[in-house]
C-alpha positions in Angstrom: -190.8 -42.4 33.7 -194.4 -42.0 34.4 -195.8 -38.8 35.7 -197.6 -38.9 39.0 -201.2 -37.7 39.2 -200.0 -34.5 40.9 -197.4 -33.9 38.2 -200.0 -34.6 35.4 -202.2 -32.0 36.9 -199.4 -29.5 37.3 -198.1 -29.9 33.8 -201.5 -30.3 32.1 -201.0 -27.4 29.7 -197.8 -29.0 28.4 -199.4 -32.4 28.1 -202.0 -31.1 25.7 -199.5 -28.8 23.8 -198.6 -30.2 20.4 -194.9 -30.4 20.1 -194.4 -31.1 23.9 -197.1 -33.5 25.1 -196.5 -36.4 27.5 -193.3 -37.5 25.9 -191.8 -34.0 26.0 -192.9 -33.4 29.6 -191.3 -36.7 30.6 -188.1 -35.7 29.0 -188.2 -32.4 31.0 -188.9 -34.3 34.2 -186.0 -36.6 33.6 -183.6 -33.8 32.6 -180.6 -32.6 34.6 -179.8 -29.0 34.0 -177.0 -26.9 35.5 -177.4 -23.1 35.7 -174.1 -21.2 36.1 -175.0 -17.8 37.5 -178.0 -17.0 39.7 -178.2 -13.3 39.0 -180.2 -11.3 36.5 -180.2 -13.9 33.7 -180.1 -16.9 36.0 -183.2 -15.8 37.9 -185.8 -16.1 35.2 -184.0 -19.2 33.8 -184.3 -20.9 37.2 -187.8 -19.8 37.8 -189.2 -21.0 34.5 -187.2 -24.3 34.4 -188.4 -25.1 37.9 -192.0 -24.3 36.9 -191.6 -26.5 33.8 -190.6 -29.4 36.0 -186.9 -30.0 35.3 -186.0 -33.1 37.2 -182.7 -31.9 38.7 -181.7 -28.3 38.7 -178.1 -27.5 39.7 -177.2 -23.8 40.4 -173.6 -22.5 40.7 -172.9 -19.0 42.0 -170.4 -17.8 44.6 -172.1 -14.5 45.5 -174.5 -13.3 48.1 -177.7 -11.2 47.6 -177.4 -7.5 47.9 -180.1 -4.8 47.8 -178.8 -3.5 44.5 -179.6 -6.9 43.0 -183.3 -6.7 43.8 -184.1 -4.4 40.9 -183.7 -7.3 38.5 -182.9 -10.6 40.4 -186.5 -11.8 40.9 -185.6 -14.9 43.0 -184.8 -12.8 46.0 -186.3 -10.3 48.4 -185.0 -8.1 51.1 -185.0 -11.0 53.6 -182.4 -12.7 51.4 -179.9 -9.8 51.9 -176.4 -11.2 52.7 -177.6 -14.8 52.0 -175.8 -17.0 49.4 -177.7 -16.7 46.1 -177.7 -20.5 45.9 -179.6 -20.7 49.2 -182.1 -18.1 48.0 -182.6 -19.9 44.7 -183.1 -23.2 46.5 -185.8 -21.7 48.7 -187.6 -20.1 45.7 -187.6 -23.4 43.7 -188.9 -25.3 46.8 -191.8 -22.9 47.0 -192.9 -23.1 43.4 -192.3 -26.8 42.6 -191.7 -29.6 45.1 -191.0 -32.1 42.3 -187.7 -30.5 41.4 -184.5 -31.7 43.0 -182.2 -28.7 43.7 -178.4 -29.0 43.9 -176.4 -26.0 45.1 -172.8 -25.1 44.2 -171.9 -21.9 46.1 -168.7 -21.5 44.2 -167.3 -19.8 41.2 -166.8 -22.0 38.2 -163.2 -21.8 36.9 -161.2 -24.0 34.6 -160.1 -26.2 37.6 -163.6 -27.2 38.6 -165.7 -26.7 35.5 -165.4 -30.2 34.3 -166.3 -31.7 37.7 -169.4 -29.5 38.0 -170.6 -30.0 34.5 -170.3 -33.8 34.8 -173.6 -35.5 35.3 -175.7 -32.8 33.6 -177.3 -33.2 30.2 -177.7 -29.4 29.6 -175.9 -26.3 30.9 -177.0 -22.7 30.9 -174.4 -19.9 31.5 -175.5 -16.4 32.4 -172.7 -14.8 34.4 -171.0 -11.5 33.6 -167.5 -13.1 33.6 -165.9 -13.8 30.3 -163.4 -16.2 32.0 -166.3 -18.2 33.5 -168.0 -18.3 30.1 -164.9 -19.7 28.5 -164.3 -22.2 31.2 -167.9 -23.5 31.1 -167.9 -23.6 27.3 -164.7 -25.6 27.2 -166.0 -28.1 29.8 -169.3 -28.5 28.0 -167.5 -29.0 24.6 -165.3 -31.8 26.1 -168.2 -33.4 27.9 -170.4 -33.1 24.7 -173.1 -31.3 26.6 -175.2 -28.5 25.0 -174.7 -25.0 26.3 -177.1 -22.1 26.3 -175.2 -18.9 26.9 -176.4 -15.4 27.4 -175.0 -11.9 28.0 -176.3 -8.4 28.9 -175.5 -4.8 28.1 -177.3 -1.8 29.4 -180.3 -2.0 27.1 -179.5 -5.0 24.9 -178.8 -8.7 25.5 -177.8 -11.7 23.5 -178.0 -15.5 23.6 -176.8 -18.5 21.6 -176.5 -22.3 21.8 -173.2 -24.0 21.6 -172.8 -27.6 20.4 -169.4 -27.7 18.8 -169.0 -31.4 19.2 -171.8 -32.1 16.7 -171.0 -31.8 13.0 -169.5 -28.6 11.9 -171.1 -26.4 14.6 -169.1 -23.4 15.7 -167.4 -23.2 19.1 -167.0 -20.5 21.8 -163.7 -19.5 20.2 -165.5 -18.9 16.9 -168.0 -16.6 18.5 -165.3 -14.9 20.6 -162.0 -15.1 18.8 -160.5 -12.4 21.0 -160.8 -11.8 24.7 -162.7 -8.6 25.3 -161.2 -5.9 27.4 -162.8 -4.4 30.5 -163.8 -1.3 28.5 -165.9 -3.6 26.2 -168.2 -4.9 28.9 -168.1 -2.7 32.0 -169.8 -4.3 35.1 -173.5 -3.4 35.7 -172.6 -1.6 39.0 -170.8 1.0 36.8 -172.8 1.0 33.6 -176.2 0.1 34.9 -178.8 -2.3 33.4 -182.5 -2.0 32.6 -184.3 -4.2 35.1 -186.6 -5.9 32.6 -183.8 -6.8 30.2 -182.5 -9.9 32.1 -186.1 -11.1 32.4 -186.6 -11.0 28.6 -183.3 -12.5 27.6 -183.3 -15.0 30.5 -186.8 -16.3 29.5 -185.5 -16.7 25.9 -182.6 -18.7 27.3 -185.1 -20.9 29.3 -187.0 -21.5 26.0 -183.8 -22.6 24.3 -183.2 -25.1 27.1 -186.7 -26.5 26.8 -186.3 -26.8 23.0 -183.2 -28.9 23.5 -184.8 -31.0 26.2 -188.3 -31.6 24.8 -187.3 -31.5 21.1 -189.5 -28.8 19.7 -188.4 -26.0 17.4 -184.9 -25.1 16.2 -182.3 -24.1 18.8 -180.0 -21.1 18.2 -177.0 -23.2 17.1 -174.6 -21.0 15.0 -176.9 -18.1 15.6 -176.6 -15.1 18.0 -179.9 -13.6 18.9 -179.5 -9.9 19.9 -182.5 -8.2 21.6 -182.8 -4.4 22.0 -185.0 -3.1 24.8 -184.9 0.4 23.1 -186.5 -0.8 19.9 -188.1 -4.1 21.0 -186.5 -5.8 18.0 -184.5 -9.0 17.8 -181.7 -9.6 15.3 -180.3 -12.9 14.3 -176.6 -12.9 13.5 -175.1 -16.1 12.0 -171.6 -17.3 12.8 -169.6 -20.4 11.8 -166.4 -22.1 12.3 -163.4 -19.9 11.6 -161.2 -21.0 8.7 -158.0 -22.6 9.8 -154.7 -21.5 8.4 -152.7 -24.3 6.6 
């Protein structure tokens, strides 16, 4: 596809950026990306991918905006209170980039519908606080052979990785999480709290992983778990691989 004069002006800094350039920006503008979760992590992901000019941006989230979200969910304001997050996200994207096509899925993604929602997208980003949603999305992406960028948050730390288990000997979601964590391992943020800047930092890193995969620059975090600490400002890379199978 050829960028219009308006798009060329908008994405000028990408067009002159070695490693992205015109070819990379055209890939971004042709891409179809699904974001599962429009909360703390999803907010910066949606904002930066929309600004980058992703061609089609799907967003799935069943929840509505509450005042307690506004501390960290930057897509919304007080006027969005009680509104579906997908509606607030669509309005935000429309304000910052009219060249992005937005598709709303105001539903929770479970094993019954995950495959249907993932179909038609060439990249998925998952940032919910539900382990079951993460597993359902990861399974659907693996079957559809679609790259998955996945992130998670604690109180002062967060993590992200890229899953492509269908390619070579890359590890899967089950290799990263061989056991289902209990509620005590990841209490919800309404009970444990979360530092407001943390989702912005980790979510922006997730958006970068998505753009790496789309435009083709750098090395995505396949087989690597990046852990960021807001207390120290340090990042740690933990490597993981396929679990050995018993014979």
